VOZA-397028 format. One line per field, with one value per residue (C-alpha): residue number from 0; x, y, z. Coordinates in steps of 0.1 Angstrom, whole numbers, plus 5000, padded with zeros to 4 digits. Layout:
nr: NUM;...
px: X;...
py: Y;...
pz: Z;...
***
This chain:
nr: 0;1;2;3;4;5;6;7;8;9;10;11;12;13;14;15;16;17;18;19;20;21;22;23;24;25;26;27;28;29;30;31;32;33;34;35;36;37;38;39;40;41;42;43;44;45;46;47;48;49;50;51;52;53;54;55;56;57;58;59;60;61;62;63;64;65;66;67;68;69;70;71;72;73;74;75;76;77;78;79;80;81;82;83;84;85;86;87;88;89;90;91;92;93;94;95;96;97;98;99;100;101;102;103;104;105;106;107;108;109;110;111;112;113;114;115;116;117;118;119;120;121;122;123;124;125;126;127;128;129;130;131;132;133;134;135;136;137;138;139;140;141;142;143;144;145;146;147;148;149;150;151;152;153;154;155;156;157;158;159;160;161;162;163;164;165;166;167;168;169;170;171;172;173;174;175;176;177;178;179;180;181;182;183;184;185;186;187;188;189;190;191;192;193;194;195;196;197;198;199;200;201;202;203;204;205;206;207;208;209;210;211;212;213;214;215;216;217;218;219;220;221;222;223;224;225;226;227;228;229;230;231;232;233;234;235;236;237;238;239;240;241;242;243;244;245;246;247;248;249;250;251;252;253;254;255;256;257;258;259;260;261;262;263;264;265;266;267;268;269;270;271;272;273;274;275;276;277;278;279;280;281;282;283;284;285;286;287;288;289;290;291;292;293;294;295;296;297;298;299;300;301;302;303;304;305;306;307;308;309;310;311;312;313;314;315;316;317;318;319;320;321;322;323;324;325;326;327;328;329;330;331
px: 4625;4655;4670;4708;4708;4720;4696;4689;4681;4657;4641;4634;4623;4600;4578;4564;4561;4600;4601;4576;4591;4621;4607;4592;4623;4640;4614;4619;4655;4668;4694;4730;4746;4714;4692;4719;4717;4683;4686;4655;4615;4617;4644;4622;4593;4615;4626;4592;4580;4602;4591;4552;4529;4515;4479;4489;4513;4486;4459;4485;4496;4469;4442;4409;4401;4429;4451;4450;4451;4474;4500;4489;4495;4532;4537;4523;4548;4576;4568;4570;4601;4615;4626;4654;4668;4701;4726;4702;4712;4696;4721;4690;4656;4625;4599;4573;4537;4506;4473;4440;4460;4484;4522;4537;4577;4569;4538;4536;4511;4509;4478;4449;4456;4435;4443;4478;4479;4481;4519;4530;4515;4512;4494;4484;4501;4536;4524;4516;4550;4564;4546;4556;4593;4590;4572;4543;4505;4490;4455;4438;4416;4379;4391;4418;4422;4419;4393;4401;4405;4434;4453;4450;4457;4490;4500;4528;4522;4493;4464;4434;4407;4393;4357;4331;4297;4281;4245;4240;4237;4237;4268;4286;4276;4289;4320;4329;4324;4348;4372;4370;4371;4402;4422;4419;4424;4406;4380;4387;4352;4358;4335;4344;4333;4295;4305;4334;4358;4364;4399;4405;4443;4433;4402;4424;4446;4418;4424;4457;4442;4427;4395;4399;4382;4371;4360;4352;4328;4294;4290;4305;4281;4288;4294;4262;4252;4230;4257;4249;4259;4230;4252;4281;4258;4250;4284;4291;4262;4278;4314;4337;4367;4373;4355;4375;4364;4386;4383;4376;4390;4362;4368;4332;4328;4357;4339;4308;4328;4341;4305;4295;4318;4342;4376;4395;4396;4419;4421;4428;4418;4417;4452;4436;4418;4382;4375;4398;4403;4399;4431;4460;4458;4487;4469;4438;4455;4461;4427;4414;4435;4424;4389;4391;4421;4396;4373;4389;4414;4452;4480;4517;4540;4539;4562;4560;4575;4570;4557;4561;4524;4513;4490;4488;4462;4460;4442;4429;4427;4407;4431;4460;4473;4473;4487;4484;4487;4517;4524;4518;4516;4516;4517;4543
py: 2910;2928;2936;2930;2913;2920;2938;2907;2888;2918;2913;2875;2882;2906;2891;2854;2860;2860;2826;2811;2820;2806;2774;2774;2782;2755;2728;2737;2733;2767;2766;2776;2801;2808;2815;2838;2860;2870;2899;2918;2908;2921;2898;2870;2884;2884;2848;2833;2848;2826;2792;2800;2791;2819;2815;2813;2845;2862;2857;2862;2897;2909;2934;2950;2963;2985;2983;3019;3015;2987;3011;3039;3015;3013;3046;3063;3043;3052;3091;3085;3106;3093;3120;3102;3115;3114;3109;3083;3051;3024;2996;2975;2979;2964;2959;2939;2953;2943;2937;2922;2907;2890;2900;2904;2900;2929;2945;2928;2903;2880;2892;2868;2852;2828;2800;2795;2759;2773;2782;2756;2720;2728;2758;2778;2752;2764;2800;2792;2779;2805;2833;2814;2812;2848;2854;2869;2863;2844;2856;2827;2835;2824;2816;2793;2759;2740;2740;2767;2740;2723;2754;2766;2730;2730;2763;2765;2805;2825;2829;2852;2848;2866;2863;2869;2872;2849;2850;2818;2835;2799;2787;2820;2817;2780;2793;2818;2792;2767;2795;2807;2769;2761;2791;2820;2850;2877;2880;2905;2909;2921;2947;2960;2932;2932;2917;2904;2929;2929;2910;2914;2899;2871;2862;2861;2836;2815;2787;2781;2776;2744;2742;2747;2737;2762;2746;2777;2793;2781;2779;2804;2832;2836;2872;2892;2925;2930;2935;2962;2976;2955;2926;2936;2939;2906;2891;2910;2893;2859;2861;2856;2872;2909;2920;2943;2956;2948;2971;3006;3037;3062;3084;3085;3049;3046;3070;3048;3017;3032;3040;3006;2993;2973;2963;2975;2990;2978;3004;2985;2986;2948;2948;2968;2936;2945;2981;3003;3041;3039;3057;3038;3026;3048;3076;3067;3060;3096;3106;3076;3082;3118;3113;3085;3096;3117;3088;3068;3054;3057;3059;3066;3062;3045;3026;3014;2986;2976;2944;2926;2917;2953;2949;2975;2979;2997;2985;3010;2993;3012;3020;2994;2997;3002;2976;2961;2929;2932;2966;2979;3008;3002;3025;3016
pz: 2513;2512;2478;2471;2438;2401;2377;2358;2391;2400;2366;2372;2408;2395;2376;2380;2344;2337;2359;2337;2305;2317;2324;2289;2272;2290;2282;2243;2244;2252;2281;2296;2275;2252;2283;2299;2270;2278;2301;2300;2297;2261;2252;2268;2246;2214;2220;2227;2196;2176;2196;2198;2171;2149;2162;2198;2193;2178;2204;2233;2218;2200;2210;2200;2168;2153;2183;2188;2228;2228;2210;2235;2266;2254;2245;2277;2297;2272;2282;2317;2332;2365;2389;2410;2445;2452;2483;2498;2513;2489;2501;2519;2503;2520;2491;2518;2518;2535;2512;2528;2558;2536;2536;2502;2497;2469;2454;2423;2414;2381;2361;2350;2315;2298;2274;2287;2271;2237;2248;2273;2278;2314;2311;2343;2364;2352;2354;2391;2398;2381;2400;2436;2426;2421;2456;2434;2440;2410;2398;2384;2353;2350;2311;2325;2306;2340;2368;2397;2424;2401;2396;2434;2447;2425;2435;2460;2466;2473;2448;2438;2413;2386;2380;2351;2364;2341;2327;2349;2382;2401;2382;2390;2426;2429;2408;2434;2463;2447;2443;2478;2490;2471;2489;2468;2489;2466;2442;2411;2394;2356;2350;2314;2295;2287;2254;2236;2221;2182;2183;2148;2147;2170;2147;2114;2130;2146;2120;2138;2174;2183;2205;2242;2272;2293;2326;2346;2319;2311;2273;2247;2255;2291;2291;2305;2291;2317;2345;2370;2404;2417;2407;2428;2458;2452;2450;2482;2501;2498;2490;2522;2504;2494;2462;2440;2407;2377;2345;2361;2339;2348;2379;2386;2385;2410;2434;2432;2438;2470;2480;2472;2496;2472;2487;2458;2423;2397;2370;2339;2300;2298;2285;2252;2243;2248;2236;2211;2215;2257;2276;2284;2316;2332;2319;2339;2366;2381;2373;2393;2420;2423;2427;2453;2473;2498;2502;2527;2504;2517;2493;2503;2475;2441;2414;2379;2359;2323;2315;2282;2281;2279;2307;2337;2364;2396;2428;2451;2486;2514;2545;2532;2498;2460;2436;2400;2380;2358;2372;2407;2424;2462;2493;2520
***
């Protein structure tokens, strides 16, 4: 994709999230000149805060315990200093990249987020359309409010699937096969959640949230604290799509993942929503890269963008690329 648009257009095209927010705000009566005054992702975030119920907002924006890591996530980005180069022709920029045999218009994915019907009646269907409009791959969440098949069928762009390995392995295997049969091109296995995080802010506002259906999860106690590397081998034994590990922060775990033959590693602290006081993802990133750079992983150039969801993840893909959910670092 050759870039020759305004800064505002680039913001909108950079994130399916922005496209989704625009559709939400139009649906809620914000249009025309009012919409045109929203020039950045923080602008959309501030406006959304005035139009989303208190309970839904606390679930969407809250994090684990005292939310120290949530603050670190943003602070770490604020301390990044760019080193621009001068006198380089930037009149035509090509952001395309190939990942797992799929060509991306730009190295940006819309990361998995559950409970989207709390903030829009169409939920994940609207998010998938927003991602497609922005030419971004949409990662369907296991905690989506709709079946993975229904979301994938309605999506007009490429989709991946985020997987929790649940206590019921038979249900998990069937879910993987359903996701693959519906067209999901990669499997992002969450490995940082043996238990649910202590989401204090969300729990305080729980009375303002209705019960929700979770058709891709079996029961409320679906997380499995017995999950080990053997289960990753089990997944790889029958999955027909690339298996990625989502939620890696420790460089030693990244190295083990490479040896285990996973297709990619997503460096993520779960948006600070699972365990407080773990490092900001962007701080963990260079340590992971340093550990695996000589293990058959090929990295070229990197870039970063701040997303209002405060979620950052790195995808280290052997022989191909590096990418993330809301923030993407991609070799070219």
